[in-house]
Backbone as JSON Lines, residues from 0, in Angstrom:
{"i":0,"aa":"M","n":[0.85,-1.14,-0.18],"ca":[-0.06,0.25,0.06],"c":[0.94,1.27,0.03]}
{"i":1,"aa":"K","n":[2.05,1.0,0.6],"ca":[3.03,2.34,1.0],"c":[3.7,2.2,-0.74]}
{"i":2,"aa":"S","n":[3.94,1.76,-1.35],"ca":[4.52,1.6,-2.69],"c":[3.5,2.22,-3.74]}
{"i":3,"aa":"I","n":[2.2,1.82,-3.56],"ca":[1.13,2.55,-4.03],"c":[0.99,4.23,-4.06]}
{"i":4,"aa":"K","n":[0.94,4.87,-2.98],"ca":[1.08,5.95,-2.37],"c":[2.57,6.66,-3.04]}
{"i":5,"aa":"I","n":[3.49,5.86,-2.84],"ca":[5.09,6.45,-3.74],"c":[4.54,6.72,-5.06]}
{"i":6,"aa":"I","n":[4.21,5.6,-5.55],"ca":[3.86,5.85,-7.5],"c":[3.11,6.91,-7.6]}
{"i":7,"aa":"R","n":[2.13,7.1,-6.61],"ca":[1.17,7.99,-6.93],"c":[1.39,9.54,-6.84]}
{"i":8,"aa":"S","n":[2.36,9.59,-6.09],"ca":[3.0,10.97,-5.6],"c":[4.21,10.97,-6.9]}
{"i":9,"aa":"I","n":[4.95,10.09,-7.44],"ca":[5.84,10.18,-8.22],"c":[5.34,10.64,-9.42]}
{"i":10,"aa":"V","n":[4.14,10.07,-10.06],"ca":[3.02,10.38,-11.13],"c":[2.65,11.66,-10.74]}
{"i":11,"aa":"L","n":[2.08,12.32,-9.75],"ca":[1.66,13.5,-9.7],"c":[2.8,15.06,-9.64]}
{"i":12,"aa":"I","n":[4.33,14.43,-8.9],"ca":[5.32,15.22,-9.31],"c":[5.53,15.67,-11.05]}
{"i":13,"aa":"L","n":[5.65,14.29,-11.44],"ca":[6.05,14.22,-13.08],"c":[4.92,15.04,-13.71]}
{"i":14,"aa":"L","n":[3.8,14.9,-13.65],"ca":[2.61,15.39,-14.32],"c":[2.8,17.13,-14.25]}
{"i":15,"aa":"T","n":[2.69,17.45,-12.79],"ca":[3.0,18.66,-12.19],"c":[3.84,19.48,-12.97]}
{"i":16,"aa":"A","n":[5.11,18.68,-13.14],"ca":[6.74,18.95,-13.72],"c":[6.68,19.22,-14.93]}
{"i":17,"aa":"T","n":[5.62,18.4,-15.83],"ca":[5.56,18.68,-17.35],"c":[4.68,19.17,-17.81]}
{"i":18,"aa":"M","n":[3.47,19.68,-16.75],"ca":[2.65,20.91,-17.24],"c":[3.01,21.93,-16.97]}
{"i":19,"aa":"A","n":[4.09,22.2,-15.47],"ca":[4.44,23.8,-15.72],"c":[5.77,23.84,-16.43]}
{"i":20,"aa":"H","n":[6.27,22.66,-17.48],"ca":[7.41,23.04,-18.05],"c":[6.92,23.79,-19.14]}
{"i":21,"aa":"G","n":[5.29,23.0,-19.97],"ca":[4.79,23.36,-20.96],"c":[4.54,24.43,-21.48]}
{"i":22,"aa":"Q","n":[3.97,25.39,-20.07],"ca":[3.73,26.42,-20.04],"c":[4.67,27.96,-19.63]}
{"i":23,"aa":"T","n":[4.36,28.77,-20.24],"ca":[5.34,29.84,-20.33],"c":[4.06,30.97,-20.11]}
{"i":24,"aa":"E","n":[4.74,31.91,-19.18],"ca":[3.95,33.1,-18.89],"c":[4.35,34.25,-19.85]}
{"i":25,"aa":"N","n":[3.8,35.14,-20.49],"ca":[4.45,36.39,-21.03],"c":[4.47,37.27,-20.0]}
{"i":26,"aa":"L","n":[5.71,37.87,-19.71],"ca":[5.58,39.18,-19.02],"c":[5.55,40.47,-19.19]}
{"i":27,"aa":"N","n":[5.57,40.29,-20.91],"ca":[5.1,41.9,-21.3],"c":[3.23,41.58,-21.27]}
{"i":28,"aa":"Y","n":[2.75,40.31,-20.87],"ca":[1.15,40.15,-21.11],"c":[0.3,41.94,-20.61]}
{"i":29,"aa":"D","n":[-0.21,42.11,-21.59],"ca":[-1.04,43.55,-21.03],"c":[-2.68,42.72,-21.34]}
{"i":30,"aa":"P","n":[-3.25,42.41,-20.27],"ca":[-4.56,41.88,-19.92],"c":[-5.74,43.16,-20.7]}
{"i":31,"aa":"D","n":[-5.31,44.19,-20.25],"ca":[-6.75,45.29,-20.85],"c":[-6.43,45.57,-22.45]}
{"i":32,"aa":"L","n":[-5.3,45.07,-22.74],"ca":[-5.05,45.35,-24.41],"c":[-5.67,43.62,-25.06]}
{"i":33,"aa":"A","n":[-5.02,43.05,-24.76],"ca":[-5.69,41.71,-24.88],"c":[-7.53,41.62,-24.76]}
{"i":34,"aa":"E","n":[-7.92,42.27,-23.77],"ca":[-9.58,41.8,-23.92],"c":[-10.17,43.32,-25.07]}
{"i":35,"aa":"K","n":[-9.54,44.61,-25.37],"ca":[-9.71,45.31,-25.67],"c":[-9.67,44.87,-27.16]}
{"i":36,"aa":"L","n":[-8.9,44.2,-27.52],"ca":[-8.41,43.59,-28.94],"c":[-9.39,41.95,-29.19]}
{"i":37,"aa":"G","n":[-9.91,41.67,-28.49],"ca":[-10.41,40.12,-28.63],"c":[-9.87,38.86,-28.48]}
{"i":38,"aa":"A","n":[-8.84,39.08,-27.61],"ca":[-7.74,37.95,-28.12],"c":[-8.1,36.84,-27.08]}
{"i":39,"aa":"D","n":[-7.61,35.62,-27.33],"ca":[-7.8,34.47,-26.79],"c":[-6.47,34.61,-25.63]}
{"i":40,"aa":"E","n":[-6.18,33.25,-25.05],"ca":[-4.93,32.99,-23.62],"c":[-3.63,32.89,-25.11]}
{"i":41,"aa":"Y","n":[-4.0,32.66,-26.08],"ca":[-2.61,32.8,-26.94],"c":[-2.57,34.11,-27.73]}
{"i":42,"aa":"G","n":[-3.05,35.37,-27.67],"ca":[-3.01,36.25,-28.04],"c":[-3.46,36.33,-29.6]}
{"i":43,"aa":"M","n":[-4.79,35.53,-29.71],"ca":[-4.93,35.25,-31.24],"c":[-6.55,35.68,-30.94]}
{"i":44,"aa":"K","n":[-7.18,35.67,-32.24],"ca":[-8.68,35.48,-32.8],"c":[-9.07,34.63,-34.17]}
{"i":45,"aa":"N","n":[-10.1,34.88,-34.21],"ca":[-10.62,34.62,-36.01],"c":[-10.98,35.75,-36.21]}
{"i":46,"aa":"Y","n":[-10.67,35.57,-37.63],"ca":[-11.05,36.7,-38.64],"c":[-11.83,35.96,-40.13]}
{"i":47,"aa":"I","n":[-11.81,36.61,-40.86],"ca":[-12.23,35.78,-42.28],"c":[-11.17,36.33,-42.94]}
{"i":48,"aa":"F","n":[-10.85,35.63,-43.98],"ca":[-9.62,35.97,-44.99],"c":[-10.15,35.91,-46.31]}
{"i":49,"aa":"V","n":[-10.47,36.79,-46.82],"ca":[-11.12,37.11,-47.87],"c":[-9.87,36.85,-49.39]}
{"i":50,"aa":"L","n":[-9.9,35.85,-50.38],"ca":[-9.16,36.07,-51.9],"c":[-10.23,36.7,-52.66]}
{"i":51,"aa":"L","n":[-10.07,38.04,-53.5],"ca":[-10.63,37.99,-54.68],"c":[-10.32,38.1,-55.59]}
{"i":52,"aa":"K","n":[-10.94,37.61,-56.45],"ca":[-10.87,37.06,-58.09],"c":[-11.66,37.62,-58.88]}
{"i":53,"aa":"T","n":[-11.12,37.88,-59.94],"ca":[-11.72,38.46,-61.49],"c":[-13.11,37.74,-61.11]}
{"i":54,"aa":"G","n":[-14.12,38.36,-61.42],"ca":[-15.48,37.56,-61.35],"c":[-15.96,37.4,-62.85]}
{"i":55,"aa":"D","n":[-17.23,37.43,-62.61],"ca":[-17.57,36.74,-64.14],"c":[-18.37,37.8,-65.19]}
{"i":56,"aa":"N","n":[-18.32,39.36,-64.49],"ca":[-19.06,40.4,-65.64],"c":[-17.75,40.67,-66.37]}
{"i":57,"aa":"R","n":[-16.98,40.76,-67.39],"ca":[-16.27,41.05,-68.44],"c":[-16.72,41.81,-69.38]}
{"i":58,"aa":"T","n":[-17.67,43.1,-68.53],"ca":[-18.25,44.35,-69.49],"c":[-16.89,44.63,-69.77]}
{"i":59,"aa":"T","n":[-16.73,45.83,-70.66],"ca":[-16.07,46.79,-71.27],"c":[-16.42,47.77,-70.92]}
{"i":60,"aa":"D","n":[-17.43,48.39,-70.32],"ca":[-17.97,49.9,-70.12],"c":[-17.0,50.62,-69.58]}
{"i":61,"aa":"R","n":[-15.8,51.05,-69.47],"ca":[-14.94,51.93,-68.76],"c":[-15.28,52.61,-67.69]}
{"i":62,"aa":"A","n":[-16.57,53.51,-67.69],"ca":[-17.04,54.42,-66.89],"c":[-17.8,53.51,-65.76]}
{"i":63,"aa":"F","n":[-18.33,52.55,-66.28],"ca":[-19.35,51.8,-65.03],"c":[-18.06,50.95,-64.08]}
{"i":64,"aa":"I","n":[-16.85,50.38,-64.75],"ca":[-15.93,49.61,-64.39],"c":[-15.67,50.78,-63.17]}
{"i":65,"aa":"D","n":[-14.85,52.07,-63.67],"ca":[-14.09,53.26,-63.04],"c":[-14.74,53.47,-61.71]}
{"i":66,"aa":"S","n":[-16.46,53.49,-61.94],"ca":[-17.18,53.94,-61.1],"c":[-17.55,52.66,-60.34]}
{"i":67,"aa":"C","n":[-17.48,51.42,-60.4],"ca":[-17.66,50.62,-58.99],"c":[-16.38,50.55,-58.4]}
{"i":68,"aa":"F","n":[-15.19,50.47,-58.99],"ca":[-13.68,50.37,-58.6],"c":[-13.82,51.54,-57.55]}
{"i":69,"aa":"T","n":[-14.38,52.59,-57.92],"ca":[-14.2,53.82,-56.72],"c":[-14.94,53.67,-55.6]}
{"i":70,"aa":"G","n":[-16.42,52.96,-55.74],"ca":[-16.77,52.81,-55.03],"c":[-16.4,51.55,-54.09]}
{"i":71,"aa":"H","n":[-15.5,50.58,-54.54],"ca":[-14.84,49.71,-54.01],"c":[-13.81,49.91,-53.0]}
{"i":72,"aa":"L","n":[-13.02,50.95,-53.37],"ca":[-11.93,51.87,-52.58],"c":[-13.12,52.44,-51.4]}
{"i":73,"aa":"D","n":[-14.24,53.09,-51.77],"ca":[-14.66,53.66,-50.64],"c":[-15.34,53.04,-49.95]}
{"i":74,"aa":"N","n":[-15.77,51.43,-50.28],"ca":[-16.26,50.73,-49.24],"c":[-15.09,50.1,-48.12]}
{"i":75,"aa":"I","n":[-13.82,49.94,-49.1],"ca":[-12.87,49.5,-48.01],"c":[-12.72,50.62,-47.13]}
{"i":76,"aa":"G","n":[-12.5,51.54,-46.92],"ca":[-12.41,52.88,-46.33],"c":[-13.36,52.93,-45.11]}
{"i":77,"aa":"R","n":[-14.52,52.87,-45.48],"ca":[-15.7,52.43,-44.61],"c":[-15.48,51.64,-43.77]}
{"i":78,"aa":"L","n":[-15.32,50.23,-44.59],"ca":[-15.19,49.06,-43.33],"c":[-13.51,49.06,-42.34]}
{"i":79,"aa":"A","n":[-12.83,50.03,-42.63],"ca":[-11.7,50.38,-41.98],"c":[-12.03,51.17,-40.68]}
{"i":80,"aa":"E","n":[-12.85,52.05,-40.96],"ca":[-13.33,53.35,-40.32],"c":[-14.34,52.39,-39.53]}
{"i":81,"aa":"M","n":[-15.21,51.5,-39.35],"ca":[-15.94,50.63,-38.55],"c":[-15.49,49.26,-38.15]}
{"i":82,"aa":"N","n":[-13.98,49.08,-38.11],"ca":[-13.13,48.22,-37.36],"c":[-13.4,46.93,-37.92]}
{"i":83,"aa":"K","n":[-13.75,46.63,-39.61],"ca":[-14.06,45.4,-39.94],"c":[-13.26,45.0,-40.82]}
{"i":84,"aa":"V","n":[-12.74,45.91,-41.2],"ca":[-11.36,45.6,-42.95],"c":[-10.2,45.69,-41.62]}
{"i":85,"aa":"V","n":[-9.69,44.8,-41.64],"ca":[-7.99,44.64,-40.51],"c":[-7.18,45.3,-41.91]}
{"i":86,"aa":"V","n":[-7.08,44.3,-43.04],"ca":[-5.9,44.11,-44.25],"c":[-6.8,44.17,-45.37]}
{"i":87,"aa":"A","n":[-6.45,45.28,-46.47],"ca":[-6.89,45.12,-47.89],"c":[-6.05,45.44,-48.7]}
{"i":88,"aa":"G","n":[-5.84,44.66,-49.81],"ca":[-4.81,45.05,-50.93],"c":[-4.52,44.04,-51.97]}
{"i":89,"aa":"P","n":[-4.21,44.89,-52.95],"ca":[-4.46,44.36,-54.53],"c":[-3.3,43.42,-54.5]}
{"i":90,"aa":"F","n":[-3.02,42.28,-55.45],"ca":[-2.14,41.64,-56.14],"c":[-1.74,42.1,-57.68]}
{"i":91,"aa":"G","n":[-0.48,41.8,-57.53],"ca":[-0.14,42.08,-58.82],"c":[-0.51,41.15,-60.1]}
{"i":92,"aa":"Q","n":[-0.29,41.36,-60.97],"ca":[-1.06,40.25,-62.19],"c":[-0.28,38.55,-61.96]}
{"i":93,"aa":"N","n":[-1.29,37.92,-62.24],"ca":[-1.16,36.44,-61.66],"c":[-1.91,35.44,-62.4]}
{"i":94,"aa":"E","n":[-1.65,34.34,-62.78],"ca":[-2.51,33.48,-63.62],"c":[-3.74,33.0,-62.92]}
{"i":95,"aa":"D","n":[-3.62,32.87,-61.92],"ca":[-4.82,32.46,-60.9],"c":[-6.15,33.19,-61.02]}
{"i":96,"aa":"H","n":[-5.97,34.5,-61.53],"ca":[-6.46,35.71,-61.81],"c":[-7.3,36.43,-60.21]}
{"i":97,"aa":"L","n":[-6.36,36.11,-59.23],"ca":[-6.54,36.68,-57.85],"c":[-6.16,38.26,-57.85]}
{"i":98,"aa":"R","n":[-6.79,38.95,-57.2],"ca":[-6.87,40.46,-57.62],"c":[-6.51,41.52,-56.08]}
{"i":99,"aa":"G","n":[-7.02,40.82,-55.19],"ca":[-6.6,40.9,-53.8],"c":[-7.01,40.02,-52.74]}
{"i":100,"aa":"I","n":[-6.66,40.72,-51.46],"ca":[-6.98,40.41,-50.22],"c":[-7.77,41.17,-49.2]}
{"i":101,"aa":"F","n":[-8.57,40.78,-48.85],"ca":[-9.13,41.56,-47.24],"c":[-9.18,40.42,-46.39]}
{"i":102,"aa":"I","n":[-8.63,40.84,-45.1],"ca":[-8.78,40.17,-43.49],"c":[-9.74,41.18,-42.87]}
{"i":103,"aa":"L","n":[-11.0,40.24,-42.52],"ca":[-12.43,40.95,-41.98],"c":[-12.22,40.75,-40.57]}
{"i":104,"aa":"D","n":[-12.37,41.36,-39.98],"ca":[-12.83,41.25,-38.2],"c":[-14.35,41.2,-38.39]}
{"i":105,"aa":"A","n":[-14.51,39.91,-38.51],"ca":[-16.39,39.52,-38.66],"c":[-16.15,38.17,-37.79]}
{"i":106,"aa":"A","n":[-17.28,38.13,-36.85],"ca":[-17.38,36.71,-36.1],"c":[-18.05,35.55,-36.86]}
{"i":107,"aa":"S","n":[-18.22,35.82,-38.51],"ca":[-18.89,34.87,-39.01],"c":[-19.02,34.78,-40.3]}
{"i":108,"aa":"L","n":[-18.76,33.87,-41.28],"ca":[-18.74,34.3,-42.33],"c":[-20.17,34.81,-43.3]}
{"i":109,"aa":"D","n":[-21.37,34.54,-42.59],"ca":[-22.31,35.31,-42.81],"c":[-21.84,36.63,-42.59]}
{"i":110,"aa":"E","n":[-21.35,37.26,-41.36],"ca":[-21.19,38.61,-41.03],"c":[-20.56,39.06,-42.44]}
{"i":111,"aa":"A","n":[-19.51,38.11,-42.78],"ca":[-18.39,38.6,-43.69],"c":[-18.97,38.91,-45.04]}
{"i":112,"aa":"R","n":[-20.18,37.76,-45.53],"ca":[-20.67,38.37,-46.77],"c":[-21.62,39.53,-46.43]}
{"i":113,"aa":"E","n":[-22.06,39.51,-45.39],"ca":[-23.12,40.76,-45.58],"c":[-22.24,42.14,-45.46]}
{"i":114,"aa":"L","n":[-20.76,42.17,-45.18],"ca":[-19.78,43.27,-45.41],"c":[-19.68,43.48,-46.9]}
{"i":115,"aa":"L","n":[-19.36,42.23,-47.46],"ca":[-18.9,42.07,-48.83],"c":[-19.86,42.67,-49.61]}
{"i":116,"aa":"D","n":[-21.19,42.34,-49.06],"ca":[-22.24,43.0,-50.44],"c":[-22.62,44.27,-50.3]}
{"i":117,"aa":"T","n":[-21.79,44.74,-49.81],"ca":[-21.83,46.46,-49.58],"c":[-20.91,47.22,-50.77]}
{"i":118,"aa":"D","n":[-19.7,46.05,-50.91],"ca":[-18.97,46.74,-52.17],"c":[-19.52,46.44,-53.89]}
{"i":119,"aa":"P","n":[-19.28,47.7,-54.29],"ca":[-20.09,47.83,-55.67],"c":[-19.53,46.9,-56.6]}
{"i":120,"aa":"A","n":[-18.1,46.65,-56.74],"ca":[-17.25,45.73,-57.77],"c":[-17.61,44.25,-57.2]}
{"i":121,"aa":"I","n":[-17.62,43.79,-56.0],"ca":[-18.4,42.67,-55.66],"c":[-20.06,42.19,-56.29]}
{"i":122,"aa":"S","n":[-20.75,43.44,-55.66],"ca":[-21.96,43.7,-56.08],"c":[-22.37,43.31,-57.62]}
{"i":123,"aa":"A","n":[-21.24,43.83,-58.89],"ca":[-21.51,44.0,-59.91],"c":[-20.86,42.78,-60.81]}
{"i":124,"aa":"G","n":[-20.37,41.93,-59.98],"ca":[-19.47,40.52,-60.68],"c":[-18.12,40.89,-60.96]}
{"i":125,"aa":"L","n":[-17.54,42.31,-60.64],"ca":[-16.5,42.52,-61.29],"c":[-15.28,41.74,-60.32]}
{"i":126,"aa":"L","n":[-15.42,41.26,-58.98],"ca":[-14.84,40.79,-58.86],"c":[-15.8,39.67,-57.7]}
{"i":127,"aa":"K","n":[-14.84,38.55,-57.28],"ca":[-15.83,37.45,-56.79],"c":[-14.75,36.8,-55.51]}
{"i":128,"aa":"P","n":[-15.93,37.13,-54.5],"ca":[-14.74,37.1,-53.06],"c":[-14.93,35.16,-53.01]}
{"i":129,"aa":"L","n":[-13.76,34.76,-52.18],"ca":[-13.49,33.17,-51.53],"c":[-13.65,33.86,-50.01]}
{"i":130,"aa":"L","n":[-14.25,32.92,-49.21],"ca":[-14.0,33.11,-47.97],"c":[-13.61,32.05,-46.99]}
{"i":131,"aa":"Y","n":[-12.61,32.28,-46.21],"ca":[-12.48,31.38,-45.37],"c":[-11.9,31.89,-43.9]}
{"i":132,"aa":"P","n":[-12.59,31.09,-42.74],"ca":[-12.07,31.41,-41.46],"c":[-10.63,31.3,-40.99]}
{"i":133,"aa":"W","n":[-10.11,31.81,-40.74],"ca":[-8.49,32.02,-40.36],"c":[-8.51,32.99,-38.71]}
{"i":134,"aa":"Y","n":[-7.52,32.0,-38.2],"ca":[-6.62,32.54,-36.79],"c":[-5.35,32.92,-37.1]}
{"i":135,"aa":"G","n":[-5.94,34.49,-36.45],"ca":[-4.29,34.95,-36.42],"c":[-4.13,36.18,-35.32]}
{"i":136,"aa":"S","n":[-3.29,36.73,-35.46],"ca":[-2.86,37.35,-34.04],"c":[-4.25,38.49,-33.95]}
{"i":137,"aa":"A","n":[-4.84,38.31,-32.64],"ca":[-5.42,39.48,-32.56],"c":[-5.04,41.28,-32.48]}
{"i":138,"aa":"A","n":[-3.78,40.9,-32.4],"ca":[-3.2,42.64,-32.85],"c":[-3.01,43.14,-34.1]}
{"i":139,"aa":"L","n":[-2.96,42.35,-34.77],"ca":[-3.24,42.78,-36.21],"c":[-3.85,44.09,-36.58]}
{"i":140,"aa":"P","n":[-4.99,44.35,-35.92],"ca":[-5.37,45.73,-36.63],"c":[-4.78,47.16,-35.81]}
{"i":141,"aa":"E","n":[-3.65,46.58,-35.02],"ca":[-3.03,47.24,-34.23],"c":[-1.87,47.98,-35.5]}
{"i":142,"aa":"Y","n":[-1.71,47.53,-36.38],"ca":[-1.28,48.35,-37.59],"c":[-2.01,49.42,-38.09]}
{"i":143,"aa":"L","n":[-2.84,49.61,-37.96],"ca":[-4.1,50.31,-38.81],"c":[-3.42,51.77,-38.64]}
{"i":144,"aa":"K","n":[-3.0,51.87,-36.92],"ca":[-2.4,53.16,-36.29],"c":[-1.56,53.69,-37.58]}
{"i":145,"aa":"S","n":[-0.68,52.94,-37.41],"ca":[0.7,53.38,-38.01],"c":[0.41,53.8,-39.82]}
{"i":146,"aa":"A","n":[-0.67,52.7,-40.76],"ca":[-0.64,52.83,-41.63],"c":[-1.38,54.24,-42.64]}
{"i":147,"aa":"D","n":[-2.1,54.38,-41.55],"ca":[-2.58,56.01,-41.99],"c":[-1.79,57.27,-41.76]}
{"i":148,"aa":"R","n":[-0.47,56.63,-41.26],"ca":[0.73,57.61,-40.9],"c":[1.94,57.92,-42.04]}
{"i":149,"aa":"I","n":[1.85,56.81,-42.84],"ca":[2.85,56.76,-43.52],"c":[3.01,56.67,-45.04]}
{"i":150,"aa":"W","n":[1.44,56.94,-45.53],"ca":[0.99,56.92,-47.01],"c":[1.34,58.27,-47.54]}
{"i":151,"aa":"K","n":[1.86,58.56,-48.59],"ca":[2.2,60.16,-48.87],"c":[0.77,60.68,-50.07]}
{"i":152,"aa":"K","n":[0.58,59.65,-50.9],"ca":[-0.13,59.63,-51.91],"c":[-1.46,58.96,-51.73]}
{"i":153,"aa":"D","n":[-2.47,59.55,-51.92],"ca":[-3.42,58.91,-52.05],"c":[-3.71,57.95,-53.33]}
{"i":154,"aa":"I","n":[-4.51,56.62,-53.6],"ca":[-4.45,55.8,-54.39],"c":[-5.07,56.07,-55.36]}
């Protein structure tokens, strides 16, 4: 009976040591910032990653295309002001017809679709969104504070 107690004690010590070794605490952890950004215990959160491809609308009406893409850029700005778009940007020419990306701070694919429905270039079929759940750093939106201070000319 005494040997079983010793074995249990050794197992408990080993388990405790293994669990303690596998966990490290971040000395820079800011609980207020983590909560503000919606971070989980790993400093991460769920987003919606959007790839924008060339849509099915192949119109050559330059005025219509220009109007839709002006609205597209305006919509990106509006979504950024709402803290819903975290990253947005175009791709260069490529054989996959990928045009750009968004990373949306949306709680679900449905919410992301609702946000994308407000984009004139998507609504017109000039762009086609492909949506994927994505798990990334909750601090990603923090770069936006600097992003608005480094551009010299508007696109």
